[in-house]
VOPAGU-2260 file (C-alpha; in pm, 1 decimal, decimal comma):
REM VOPAGU-2260
SITE   aa  ch    i         X         Y         Z
SITE  MET   A    0  -11088,1    4015,8   -3869,0
SITE  ALA   A    1  -11118,7    4368,8   -3700,4
SITE  LEU   A    2  -11136,2    4655,9   -3891,3
SITE  PRO   A    3  -10766,6    4886,8   -3799,6
SITE  TRP   A    4  -10967,4    5228,2   -3730,0
SITE  LYS   A    5  -11088,4    5329,7   -3383,7
SITE  LEU   A    6  -11362,4    5564,0   -3364,0
SITE  HIS   A    7  -11225,5    5910,0   -3273,7
SITE  GLY   A    8  -11461,3    6010,5   -2951,9
SITE  ASN   A    9  -11868,3    5936,4   -3010,6
SITE  GLY   A   10  -11766,7    5956,1   -3431,1
SITE  LYS   A   11  -12018,2    6225,1   -3476,7
SITE  GLU   A   12  -11911,7    6561,9   -3265,2
SITE  VAL   A   13  -11579,1    6683,6   -3349,5
SITE  SER   A   14  -11473,5    7066,2   -3213,1
SITE  ALA   A   15  -11301,5    7246,0   -3537,4
SITE  ASP   A   16  -10951,2    7234,8   -3371,2
SITE  GLU   A   17  -10939,3    6857,4   -3323,2
SITE  ILE   A   18  -10728,5    6643,8   -3608,5
SITE  ILE   A   19  -10921,7    6274,5   -3636,4
SITE  LEU   A   20  -10520,5    6111,1   -3741,9
SITE  PRO   A   21  -10500,2    5829,0   -4011,2
SITE  GLU   A   22  -10561,1    5559,7   -3762,7
SITE  GLU   A   23  -10906,0    5673,6   -3632,7
SITE  ARG   A   24  -11261,1    5734,4   -3802,6
SITE  LEU   A   25  -11577,6    5919,5   -3759,9
SITE  SER   A   26  -11889,3    5700,7   -3788,4
SITE  TRP   A   27  -11899,8    5515,8   -4134,5
SITE  LEU   A   28  -12213,3    5744,7   -4276,9
SITE  ARG   A   29  -11939,6    6045,6   -4224,1
SITE  THR   A   30  -11667,3    5853,4   -4354,6
SITE  ILE   A   31  -11840,4    5769,6   -4637,0
SITE  GLY   A   32  -11916,3    6136,6   -4693,8
SITE  PHE   A   33  -11544,9    6241,7   -4671,8
SITE  GLY   A   34  -11442,6    5956,0   -4883,6
SITE  GLY   A   35  -11721,3    6101,2   -5146,2
SITE  GLN   A   36  -11507,8    6423,4   -5122,7
SITE  HIS   A   37  -11168,8    6310,6   -5221,8
SITE  VAL   A   38  -11314,4    6128,2   -5518,4
SITE  VAL   A   39  -11485,9    6476,4   -5607,7
SITE  ALA   A   40  -11133,6    6628,6   -5588,7
SITE  MET   A   41  -10914,7    6327,3   -5743,1
SITE  PHE   A   42  -11137,3    6320,9   -6034,1
SITE  GLY   A   43  -11066,0    6627,5   -6240,8
SITE  ALA   A   44  -10701,6    6546,9   -6295,6
SITE  THR   A   45  -10752,3    6195,0   -6294,9
SITE  PHE   A   46  -10990,0    6141,8   -6629,5
SITE  LEU   A   47  -10782,2    6412,3   -6760,2
SITE  VAL   A   48  -10503,0    6192,5   -6828,8
SITE  PRO   A   49  -10656,1    5970,6   -7032,8
SITE  LEU   A   50  -10814,3    6183,3   -7249,7
SITE  LEU   A   51  -10501,4    6347,6   -7294,1
SITE  THR   A   52  -10273,5    6084,7   -7364,4
SITE  GLY   A   53  -10609,3    5843,2   -7554,0
SITE  PHE   A   54  -10595,6    5558,4   -7285,4
SITE  PRO   A   55  -10928,9    5465,7   -7164,2
SITE  PRO   A   56  -11130,8    5632,5   -6888,2
SITE  SER   A   57  -11297,9    5356,1   -6723,8
SITE  THR   A   58  -10932,3    5161,6   -6675,5
SITE  THR   A   59  -10762,8    5471,6   -6611,0
SITE  LEU   A   60  -11067,5    5490,6   -6286,4
SITE  LEU   A   61  -11027,1    5117,5   -6171,6
SITE  PHE   A   62  -10661,6    5114,4   -6150,9
SITE  SER   A   63  -10630,3    5403,6   -5978,4
SITE  GLY   A   64  -10864,3    5309,8   -5661,3
SITE  ILE   A   65  -10700,8    5016,6   -5692,1
SITE  GLY   A   66  -10349,3    5132,4   -5655,8
SITE  THR   A   67  -10470,8    5375,2   -5394,7
SITE  LEU   A   68  -10611,2    5063,5   -5221,1
SITE  LEU   A   69  -10225,7    4893,1   -5247,0
SITE  PHE   A   70  -10076,6    5217,0   -5137,6
SITE  LEU   A   71  -10273,7    5202,8   -4773,0
SITE  ILE   A   72  -10172,5    4835,5   -4775,2
SITE  ILE   A   73   -9812,9    4895,4   -4814,2
SITE  THR   A   74   -9829,9    5222,0   -4568,7
SITE  ALA   A   75   -9993,2    5027,1   -4336,6
SITE  ASN   A   76  -10261,9    5254,2   -4264,0
SITE  ARG   A   77  -10022,1    5493,3   -4147,7
SITE  LEU   A   78  -10010,4    5740,2   -4461,2
SITE  PRO   A   79  -10348,6    5887,3   -4639,6
SITE  SER   A   80  -10308,7    5906,8   -4978,0
SITE  TYR   A   81  -10498,4    5896,5   -5343,8
SITE  LEU   A   82  -10305,6    5756,7   -5581,1
SITE  GLY   A   83  -10414,1    5943,2   -5926,6
SITE  SER   A   84  -10325,8    6005,1   -6276,2
SITE  SER   A   85   -9952,6    6132,1   -6313,5
SITE  PHE   A   86   -9905,2    6395,7   -6527,6
SITE  ALA   A   87   -9536,2    6383,2   -6526,6
SITE  PHE   A   88   -9580,3    6096,9   -6800,8
SITE  ILE   A   89   -9840,2    6290,2   -7050,8
SITE  ALA   A   90   -9519,4    6401,7   -7288,9
SITE  PRO   A   91   -9342,7    6064,6   -7328,4
SITE  ILE   A   92   -9691,8    5902,9   -7350,3
SITE  ILE   A   93   -9763,0    6100,1   -7643,7
SITE  ALA   A   94   -9410,1    6082,5   -7780,9
SITE  ALA   A   95   -9401,5    5665,1   -7730,0
SITE  THR   A   96   -9782,9    5600,2   -7875,4
SITE  ALA   A   97   -9660,2    5814,7   -8189,2
SITE  ALA   A   98   -9357,6    5570,6   -8185,0
SITE  GLY   A   99   -9531,4    5266,2   -8150,6
SITE  GLY   A  100   -9868,0    5236,8   -8000,3
SITE  GLN   A  101  -10037,8    5271,7   -7666,6
SITE  GLY   A  102   -9872,2    4885,0   -7612,6
SITE  VAL   A  103   -9508,7    5079,3   -7648,9
SITE  ALA   A  104   -9650,4    5356,6   -7422,4
SITE  LEU   A  105   -9763,3    5100,4   -7124,3
SITE  GLY   A  106   -9429,8    4916,7   -7168,6
SITE  GLY   A  107   -9249,0    5295,8   -7068,8
SITE  ILE   A  108   -9504,6    5322,5   -6763,6
SITE  ILE   A  109   -9392,0    4970,0   -6632,6
SITE  VAL   A  110   -9051,9    5022,1   -6687,1
SITE  THR   A  111   -9075,1    5352,5   -6464,4
SITE  GLY   A  112   -9308,4    5186,1   -6217,3
SITE  ALA   A  113   -9073,5    4950,6   -6178,9
SITE  VAL   A  114   -8776,6    5153,0   -6140,9
SITE  LEU   A  115   -8969,5    5358,5   -5867,0
SITE  ALA   A  116   -9048,1    5050,8   -5688,1
SITE  VAL   A  117   -8648,6    4976,0   -5681,9
SITE  VAL   A  118   -8596,5    5327,6   -5512,9
SITE  GLY   A  119   -8877,1    5297,6   -5275,3
SITE  ILE   A  120   -8656,3    4948,3   -5183,2
SITE  ILE   A  121   -8324,8    5149,6   -5125,4
SITE  VAL   A  122   -8483,4    5457,1   -4951,1
SITE  HIS   A  123   -8672,6    5215,7   -4763,1
SITE  PHE   A  124   -8285,7    5085,6   -4605,5
SITE  SER   A  125   -8088,0    5378,1   -4682,3
SITE  GLY   A  126   -8291,9    5670,3   -4616,7
SITE  THR   A  127   -8363,3    6037,6   -4792,7
SITE  ARG   A  128   -8016,8    6186,4   -4790,3
SITE  TRP   A  129   -7921,6    6039,5   -5088,2
SITE  ILE   A  130   -8223,3    6205,5   -5284,3
SITE  ASN   A  131   -8198,7    6526,9   -5142,9
SITE  PHE   A  132   -7803,2    6569,5   -5227,4
SITE  LEU   A  133   -7915,9    6454,0   -5600,0
SITE  LEU   A  134   -8205,9    6672,6   -5618,4
SITE  PRO   A  135   -8138,3    6994,9   -5493,3
SITE  PRO   A  136   -8414,3    7266,4   -5507,4
SITE  VAL   A  137   -8285,4    7433,7   -5834,2
SITE  VAL   A  138   -8255,0    7057,4   -6014,5
SITE  SER   A  139   -8619,9    6938,7   -5893,5
SITE  GLY   A  140   -8762,6    7259,5   -5934,6
SITE  ALA   A  141   -8638,9    7280,2   -6300,3
SITE  ILE   A  142   -8728,2    6918,3   -6363,7
SITE  VAL   A  143   -9112,9    6967,0   -6259,3
SITE  ALA   A  144   -9089,5    7313,8   -6471,4
SITE  LEU   A  145   -8983,7    7140,1   -6793,6
SITE  ILE   A  146   -9239,9    6848,0   -6768,6
SITE  GLY   A  147   -9502,5    7118,2   -6740,7
SITE  PHE   A  148   -9415,9    7391,1   -7011,6
SITE  ALA   A  149   -9266,5    7079,5   -7294,5
SITE  LEU   A  150   -9677,4    7011,1   -7301,9
SITE  ALA   A  151   -9802,0    7363,4   -7388,6
SITE  PRO   A  152   -9775,7    7270,0   -7733,5
SITE  ALA   A  153  -10017,6    7026,7   -7687,2
SITE  ALA   A  154  -10243,7    7266,2   -7529,5
SITE  GLY   A  155  -10216,9    7484,3   -7810,7
SITE  ASN   A  156  -10346,2    7245,6   -8058,2
SITE  ASN   A  157  -10635,8    7150,6   -7854,5
SITE  PHE   A  158  -10733,9    7525,7   -7795,8
SITE  ALA   A  159  -10739,9    7581,4   -8148,2
SITE  ALA   A  160  -10979,0    7303,4   -8219,2
SITE  SER   A  161  -11226,8    7488,0   -8096,2
SITE  PRO   A  162  -11119,9    7880,2   -7977,1
SITE  TRP   A  163  -11444,3    7985,7   -7839,6
SITE  ILE   A  164  -11512,6    7686,3   -7634,0
SITE  ALA   A  165  -11127,7    7664,5   -7456,3
SITE  LEU   A  166  -11150,0    8039,4   -7387,1
SITE  ILE   A  167  -11523,2    7935,9   -7155,8
SITE  THR   A  168  -11391,2    7695,8   -6989,6
SITE  LEU   A  169  -11016,4    7887,6   -6956,4
SITE  ALA   A  170  -11239,1    8145,6   -6841,0
SITE  GLY   A  171  -11415,1    7870,0   -6583,1
SITE  VAL   A  172  -11145,1    7786,3   -6424,8
SITE  ILE   A  173  -10970,7    8094,8   -6353,6
SITE  LEU   A  174  -11315,2    8251,8   -6208,4
SITE  CYS   A  175  -11390,5    7973,3   -5973,3
SITE  ALA   A  176  -10993,7    7965,3   -5811,5
SITE  VAL   A  177  -11025,2    8344,3   -5788,6
SITE  LEU   A  178  -11375,1    8410,0   -5615,9
SITE  PHE   A  179  -11417,2    8057,4   -5455,5
SITE  LYS   A  180  -11203,8    7952,7   -5145,8
SITE  GLY   A  181  -11149,3    7622,8   -4923,5
SITE  PHE   A  182  -11281,0    7312,6   -5108,4
SITE  ILE   A  183  -11507,3    7471,9   -5363,6
SITE  GLY   A  184  -11167,3    7677,8   -5524,9
SITE  ARG   A  185  -10985,7    7341,8   -5521,3
SITE  LEU   A  186  -11185,5    7197,0   -5770,2
SITE  SER   A  187  -11133,3    7527,9   -6050,4
SITE  ILE   A  188  -11036,8    7242,3   -6320,4
SITE  LEU   A  189  -11312,2    7041,3   -6247,6
SITE  ILE   A  190  -11559,1    7293,8   -6206,8
SITE  GLY   A  191  -11389,8    7435,1   -6578,8
SITE  VAL   A  192  -11439,3    7085,8   -6757,2
SITE  ILE   A  193  -11830,8    7113,4   -6691,0
SITE  VAL   A  194  -11866,7    7463,3   -6780,9
SITE  GLY   A  195  -11671,9    7444,4   -7097,8
SITE  TYR   A  196  -11874,3    7124,5   -7147,1
SITE  ILE   A  197  -12191,7    7271,5   -7068,7
SITE  ALA   A  198  -12124,2    7514,1   -7350,2
SITE  ALA   A  199  -12018,1    7259,2   -7606,7
SITE  VAL   A  200  -12333,0    7099,8   -7574,1
SITE  ILE   A  201  -12491,9    7413,6   -7619,7
SITE  ALA   A  202  -12291,8    7445,5   -7918,8
SITE  GLY   A  203  -12366,8    7071,2   -8076,0
SITE  GLU   A  204  -12020,0    6970,5   -8048,6
SITE  VAL   A  205  -12074,0    6698,9   -7833,2
SITE  ASN   A  206  -12216,6    6335,0   -7919,6
SITE  PHE   A  207  -12404,2    6105,3   -7720,4
SITE  ASP   A  208  -12455,4    5798,3   -7928,8
SITE  LYS   A  209  -12162,3    5541,8   -7765,9
SITE  VAL   A  210  -12263,9    5698,7   -7451,7
SITE  ASN   A  211  -12642,2    5569,1   -7471,2
SITE  ASP   A  212  -12503,7    5237,5   -7608,7
SITE  ALA   A  213  -12276,7    5233,7   -7322,7
SITE  ALA   A  214  -12385,5    4970,0   -7044,0
SITE  TRP   A  215  -12387,4    5090,5   -6711,8
SITE  LEU   A  216  -12182,9    4759,3   -6594,5
SITE  GLY   A  217  -11881,6    4595,9   -6777,3
SITE  LEU   A  218  -11541,9    4529,1   -6753,5
SITE  PRO   A  219  -11292,2    4849,9   -6890,1
SITE  THR   A  220  -11097,1    4754,9   -7201,4
SITE  PHE   A  221  -10767,7    4653,7   -7106,0
SITE  THR   A  222  -10434,3    4685,3   -7339,8
SITE  THR   A  223  -10168,1    4466,3   -7344,1
SITE  PRO   A  224   -9771,4    4674,9   -7241,1
SITE  VAL   A  225   -9528,8    4626,5   -7541,5
SITE  PHE   A  226   -9165,0    4517,9   -7488,5
SITE  SER   A  227   -8906,9    4530,3   -7777,3
SITE  ALA   A  228   -8556,1    4634,8   -7813,1
SITE  GLN   A  229   -8602,4    4854,9   -8143,5
SITE  TYR   A  230   -8830,7    5079,0   -7880,1
SITE  PHE   A  231   -8551,1    5103,0   -7579,7
SITE  ALA   A  232   -8466,7    5484,4   -7637,7
SITE  VAL   A  233   -8873,6    5504,2   -7597,0
SITE  TYR   A  234   -8862,4    5388,6   -7298,9
SITE  LEU   A  235   -8566,0    5559,5   -7173,9
SITE  MET   A  236   -8780,1    5866,6   -7224,7
SITE  PHE   A  237   -8974,8    5804,1   -6926,8
SITE  LEU   A  238   -8720,4    5708,4   -6666,1
SITE  PRO   A  239   -8664,6    6127,7   -6591,6
SITE  VAL   A  240   -9051,0    6080,6   -6475,1
SITE  VAL   A  241   -8904,1    5927,1   -6185,3
SITE  LEU   A  242   -8714,8    6209,3   -6060,3
SITE  ALA   A  243   -9028,4    6414,6   -6015,5
SITE  LEU   A  244   -9243,1    6121,7   -5909,2
SITE  VAL   A  245   -8953,7    6112,0   -5583,2
SITE  ALA   A  246   -9023,3    6454,4   -5552,7
SITE  GLU   A  247   -9373,0    6461,3   -5564,5
SITE  ASN   A  248   -9419,1    6183,0   -5300,6
SITE  VAL   A  249   -9139,1    6313,9   -5066,2
SITE  GLY   A  250   -9332,0    6667,3   -5052,4
SITE  HIS   A  251   -9633,0    6453,7   -4996,7
SITE  ILE   A  252   -9477,9    6288,1   -4722,8
SITE  LYS   A  253   -9340,7    6571,4   -4542,9
SITE  GLY   A  254   -9663,9    6822,2   -4666,3
SITE  VAL   A  255   -9848,3    6560,8   -4413,0
SITE  GLY   A  256   -9643,2    6480,7   -4161,2
SITE  GLN   A  257   -9623,9    6824,1   -4133,1
SITE  LEU   A  258   -9985,2    6875,1   -4105,2
SITE  ILE   A  259  -10017,5    6596,0   -3854,9
SITE  LYS   A  260   -9753,4    6691,5   -3650,5
SITE  ARG   A  261   -9548,7    6360,2   -3710,8
SITE  ASP   A  262   -9217,6    6222,8   -3872,6
SITE  LEU   A  263   -9356,0    6053,7   -4129,1
SITE  ASP   A  264   -9017,3    6019,1   -4351,2
SITE  PRO   A  265   -8991,4    5648,9   -4231,5
SITE  LEU   A  266   -9247,5    5543,7   -4458,7
SITE  THR   A  267   -9131,9    5749,8   -4791,6
SITE  GLY   A  268   -8909,8    5410,0   -4880,1
SITE  ARG   A  269   -9251,1    5216,6   -4857,9
SITE  ALA   A  270   -9493,0    5490,4   -5036,5
SITE  LEU   A  271   -9226,5    5500,8   -5318,5
SITE  PHE   A  272   -9223,5    5141,5   -5359,5
SITE  ALA   A  273   -9646,3    5145,4   -5347,5
SITE  ASP   A  274   -9658,3    5405,0   -5595,5
SITE  GLY   A  275   -9413,3    5226,9   -5812,3
SITE  ALA   A  276   -9570,2    4866,0   -5789,0
SITE  ALA   A  277   -9938,7    5091,4   -5832,8
SITE  THR   A  278   -9799,4    5192,2   -6153,6
SITE  VAL   A  279   -9682,5    4862,3   -6320,8
SITE  ILE   A  280  -10016,1    4701,1   -6201,9
SITE  ALA   A  281  -10161,9    4979,7   -6415,5
SITE  GLY   A  282   -9904,0    4936,3   -6693,5
SITE  LEU   A  283   -9973,2    4591,6   -6711,2
SITE  GLY   A  284  -10414,9    4637,6   -6770,9
SITE  GLY   A  285  -10373,4    4967,5   -6961,1
SITE  GLY   A  286  -10446,1    5181,4   -6737,3
SITE  SER   A  287  -10230,4    5552,5   -6658,0
SITE  ALA   A  288   -9960,6    5575,6   -6407,4
SITE  THR   A  289  -10007,2    5696,3   -6072,8
SITE  THR   A  290   -9865,8    5938,7   -5801,5
SITE  THR   A  291   -9969,3    6107,4   -5474,6
SITE  TYR   A  292  -10206,9    6364,9   -5522,7
SITE  GLY   A  293  -10195,2    6717,3   -5414,4
SITE  GLU   A  294  -10566,4    6794,6   -5409,4
SITE  ASN   A  295  -10649,4    6520,0   -5174,4
SITE  ILE   A  296  -10402,8    6687,1   -4941,2
SITE  GLY   A  297  -10616,9    6976,9   -4941,3
SITE  VAL   A  298  -10927,2    6821,7   -4885,0
SITE  MET   A  299  -10714,0    6669,4   -4560,7
SITE  ALA   A  300  -10611,6    7048,4   -4475,8
SITE  ALA   A  301  -10978,0    7202,6   -4510,6
SITE  THR   A  302  -11161,8    6905,8   -4299,6
SITE  LYS   A  303  -10851,2    6814,4   -4034,1
SITE  ILE   A  304  -10942,0    6460,1   -4132,8
SITE  PHE   A  305  -10670,6    6203,6   -4204,3
SITE  SER   A  306  -10846,8    5885,1   -4167,3
SITE  THR   A  307  -10717,5    5631,0   -4384,2
SITE  ALA   A  308  -11056,3    5502,2   -4399,4
SITE  ALA   A  309  -11216,6    5772,3   -4597,4
SITE  TYR   A  310  -10927,4    5687,3   -4855,4
SITE  TRP   A  311  -11018,8    5307,7   -4882,7
SITE  ILE   A  312  -11388,2    5453,0   -4970,1
SITE  ALA   A  313  -11246,1    5666,3   -5221,5
SITE  GLY   A  314  -11063,9    5385,9   -5360,5
SITE  ILE   A  315  -11359,6    5136,7   -5400,4
SITE  VAL   A  316  -11555,7    5394,2   -5550,5
SITE  ALA   A  317  -11289,0    5471,0   -5827,3
SITE  ILE   A  318  -11284,3    5092,6   -5828,3
SITE  LEU   A  319  -11705,4    5072,3   -5930,6
SITE  LEU   A  320  -11670,4    5402,7   -6168,8
SITE  GLY   A  321  -11373,1    5195,8   -6348,9
SITE  LEU   A  322  -11696,0    4907,0   -6382,9
SITE  SER   A  323  -11916,0    5129,5   -6558,1
SITE  PRO   A  324  -11846,4    5156,6   -6962,7
SITE  LYS   A  325  -12103,9    5445,2   -6939,0
SITE  ILE   A  326  -11929,2    5689,8   -6749,9
SITE  GLY   A  327  -11624,3    5610,8   -6905,3
SITE  GLU   A  328  -11813,3    5687,9   -7264,8
SITE  LEU   A  329  -11942,0    5994,1   -7107,2
SITE  ILE   A  330  -11600,7    6131,6   -7043,6
SITE  ASN   A  331  -11498,6    6029,1   -7389,7
SITE  THR   A  332  -11727,2    6309,2   -7493,5
SITE  ILE   A  333  -11516,5    6604,7   -7382,9
SITE  PRO   A  334  -11454,4    6777,8   -7706,3
SITE  PRO   A  335  -11099,1    6916,4   -7774,3
SITE  GLY   A  336  -11190,1    7256,6   -7705,1
SITE  VAL   A  337  -11280,3    7181,2   -7364,8
SITE  ILE   A  338  -10949,3    6965,2   -7283,2
SITE  GLY   A  339  -10793,3    7262,3   -7461,8
SITE  GLY   A  340  -10882,2    7524,7   -7194,3
SITE  VAL   A  341  -10791,8    7329,8   -6903,0
SITE  THR   A  342  -10471,7    7238,0   -7028,4
SITE  THR   A  343  -10392,5    7593,8   -7098,0
SITE  ALA   A  344  -10423,3    7638,4   -6689,3
SITE  LEU   A  345  -10348,1    7298,5   -6577,5
SITE  TYR   A  346   -9984,3    7253,6   -6803,1
SITE  GLY   A  347   -9879,0    7611,9   -6687,2
SITE  LEU   A  348   -9987,3    7520,0   -6319,9
SITE  ILE   A  349   -9757,4    7234,0   -6336,4
SITE  GLY   A  350   -9476,1    7446,4   -6431,3
SITE  ILE   A  351   -9511,4    7696,5   -6205,5
SITE  ILE   A  352   -9503,3    7408,9   -5907,3
SITE  GLY   A  353   -9130,9    7390,1   -6036,6
SITE  VAL   A  354   -9078,5    7792,5   -6015,0
SITE  ARG   A  355   -9280,8    7756,3   -5654,0
SITE  ILE   A  356   -9012,4    7505,3   -5599,8
SITE  TRP   A  357   -8750,0    7752,5   -5639,7
SITE  VAL   A  358   -8925,1    8056,5   -5444,2
SITE  GLU   A  359   -8972,6    7845,0   -5167,2
SITE  ASN   A  360   -8647,3    7719,4   -5070,3
SITE  LYS   A  361   -8484,2    8055,2   -5193,7
SITE  VAL   A  362   -8283,2    7952,7   -5474,2
SITE  ASP   A  363   -8052,3    8199,4   -5549,4
SITE  PHE   A  364   -8038,3    8285,4   -5942,2
SITE  ALA   A  365   -7779,3    8541,1   -5903,7
SITE  ARG   A  366   -7525,4    8237,7   -5903,6
SITE  PRO   A  367   -7432,4    8134,9   -6266,8
SITE  THR   A  368   -7411,0    7746,8   -6130,2
SITE  ASN   A  369   -7808,8    7765,2   -6088,6
SITE  GLN   A  370   -7855,9    8039,0   -6328,3
SITE  MET   A  371   -7703,9    7748,2   -6613,8
SITE  THR   A  372   -7895,9    7454,8   -6421,6
SITE  ALA   A  373   -8248,8    7603,0   -6469,9
SITE  GLY   A  374   -8154,2    7779,7   -6809,5
SITE  VAL   A  375   -8040,7    7511,4   -7010,1
SITE  ALA   A  376   -8287,6    7277,5   -6858,8
SITE  LEU   A  377   -8614,4    7442,7   -6938,9
SITE  ILE   A  378   -8477,3    7537,7   -7305,5
SITE  MET   A  379   -8413,2    7198,7   -7371,9
SITE  GLY   A  380   -8749,8    7068,8   -7270,1
SITE  ILE   A  381   -8972,1    7325,8   -7391,1
SITE  ALA   A  382   -8789,9    7285,2   -7739,6
SITE  ASN   A  383   -8790,5    6963,9   -7698,6
SITE  TYR   A  384   -8401,9    6957,4   -7824,5
SITE  THR   A  385   -8335,0    6561,6   -7994,7
SITE  LEU   A  386   -8035,1    6380,6   -8010,7
SITE  SER   A  387   -8018,0    6070,5   -8193,9
SITE  PHE   A  388   -7726,1    5800,8   -8156,0
SITE  GLY   A  389   -7796,1    5570,6   -8513,3
SITE  GLU   A  390   -8185,3    5439,0   -8421,1
SITE  VAL   A  391   -8158,1    5557,2   -8030,6
SITE  LYS   A  392   -8322,9    5905,0   -8047,4
SITE  PHE   A  393   -8348,1    6138,0   -7681,3
SITE  GLU   A  394   -8608,4    6401,6   -7688,3
SITE  GLY   A  395   -8639,9    6726,9   -7433,0
SITE  ILE   A  396   -8745,3    6619,8   -7110,9
SITE  ILE   A  397   -8483,7    6348,5   -7055,4
SITE  LEU   A  398   -8204,6    6582,3   -7215,8
SITE  GLY   A  399   -8341,0    6855,6   -7029,4
SITE  THR   A  400   -8319,9    6660,8   -6689,1
SITE  VAL   A  401   -8003,5    6496,5   -6751,9
SITE  ALA   A  402   -7880,7    6863,0   -6822,6
SITE  ALA   A  403   -8007,7    6993,1   -6468,8
SITE  VAL   A  404   -7837,4    6671,4   -6294,2
SITE  VAL   A  405   -7513,8    6696,3   -6493,4
SITE  ILE   A  406   -7486,1    7102,2   -6497,5
SITE  TYR   A  407   -7568,3    7133,5   -6149,2
SITE  HIS   A  408   -7318,6    6865,7   -5985,2
SITE  LEU   A  409   -7035,8    6926,2   -6245,3
SITE  MET   A  410   -7060,8    7296,1   -6207,2
SITE  ASN   A  411   -7010,7    7227,6   -5824,0
SITE  LEU   A  412   -6710,0    7036,0   -5827,2
SITE  LEU   A  413   -6560,2    7257,5   -6074,5
SITE  SER   A  414   -6613,3    7544,8   -5813,9
SITE  LYS   A  415   -6499,0    7324,0   -5515,8
SITE  LEU   A  416   -6172,2    7202,7   -5733,9
SITE  ARG   A  417   -6090,6    7597,8   -5835,6
SITE  GLY   A  418   -6157,9    7683,2   -5467,6
SITE  GLY   A  419   -6462,0    7945,1   -5534,3
SITE  SER   A  420   -6794,6    7933,3   -5382,3
SITE  ASP   A  421   -7017,7    8052,0   -5664,0
SITE  ALA   A  422   -7291,4    7799,0   -5605,3
SITE  SER   A  423   -7416,7    7647,2   -5217,2
SITE  SER   A  424   -7298,6    7270,9   -5185,1
SITE  PRO   A  425   -7603,0    7038,2   -5291,8
SITE  SER   A  426   -7593,1    6916,4   -4873,2
SITE  THR   A  427   -7697,8    7293,5   -4842,7
SITE  GLU   A  428   -7966,1    7343,5   -5062,4
SITE  ALA   A  429   -8040,0    7007,3   -4939,2
SITE  LYS   A  430   -8124,3    7154,7   -4605,3
SITE  ALA   A  431   -8282,6    7476,9   -4714,1
SITE  SER   A  432   -8546,5    7220,2   -4910,7
SITE  SER   A  433   -8588,2    7023,3   -4620,2
SITE  SER   A  434   -8655,2    7336,4   -4371,1
SITE  SER   A  435   -8853,0    7549,6   -4614,4
SITE  LYS   A  436   -9117,4    7223,3   -4708,9
SITE  LYS   A  437   -9165,4    7194,5   -4356,1
SITE  LYS   A  438   -9261,0    7574,4   -4342,4
SITE  ALA   A  439   -9475,0    7563,5   -4608,0
SITE  SER   A  440   -9681,1    7302,1   -4523,5
């Protein structure tokens, strides 16, 4: 069977203003090199999630590679993307693991992936307008922000385990982001981890015994998911993540479309379904849930190479890394202080992404509806508000998410009924969101 990519020119010489489209490729040697860049770009964030949640890193790398290849197949090689570990799942995974173990957390991941896949099917046949209505910028920004800021206590606990190593790691992240531009600057998280890790090795905080004993090749650890009615409330904690994943995928599609000057919106349903399917498969085997990665959009923007062939290379490399127990054990040696330093920056950046959504879409916080929507949602998430109904418990992220959606639409409805104009209509904010995202991309 012929490969789906056509050679761009002679595959070697490319002018600075040329774009390599998804259906094109350069020579295979160059394509492998660009695929390697995508592996480096995704690696820092992808291996951090299993470290933070207690999942096996090798298993996560394996399923991120499998998920990426599945995504490329479902989107017919028309949408370049890497599916790495999703940080939106960290808080519910930690809560679910505490409630019933990793198996229960995997059950929540599978439920979330299945719901996202169903949303993808609906979007494929109905379009994206209803998403823009349900999640205007003030709501989507609040949800993304509270997911990041709700993780602050976890970062603080790891930071306290080894403050000096954490400070060195954090300094590495910050200095890299400030001193370097382009591709190196985008690797600030990974470089910060490397700097902190070296400091931890010098300080004698790293134990390599398990690394020495591990084989170079072998299957990773697989964990069986658990489904039980007694954990119904735990599974519900994962559902707000669906809204964040939808927002991430839609933003990814619009961003890539803007860069290659194509309308990729018709692929939104396929992308959501693919991400959901990849998350389900990861959950079935014990890997972290997946999402499209902004880090890799940065690589494409810098290189102007959007060939999906490079992503096939990246996915295959990730699978090979996942089949090396030694690499998995090496990742597991990263001490809490390093994790504390890097997550201080990382969780804060996730929260700021939500704020950025407000800024880019010019959300007017002089309006009481927007004030209440964002303010109440953030407080509920950050303070981890809890409501219990018998044995069913709802905590901060789900309460904050529900609050954001309900408060916004309820206040808009009441404003319209009394003939006021306090808040812009959902359709107006959706249009602003779409316009601003295109400009930002």
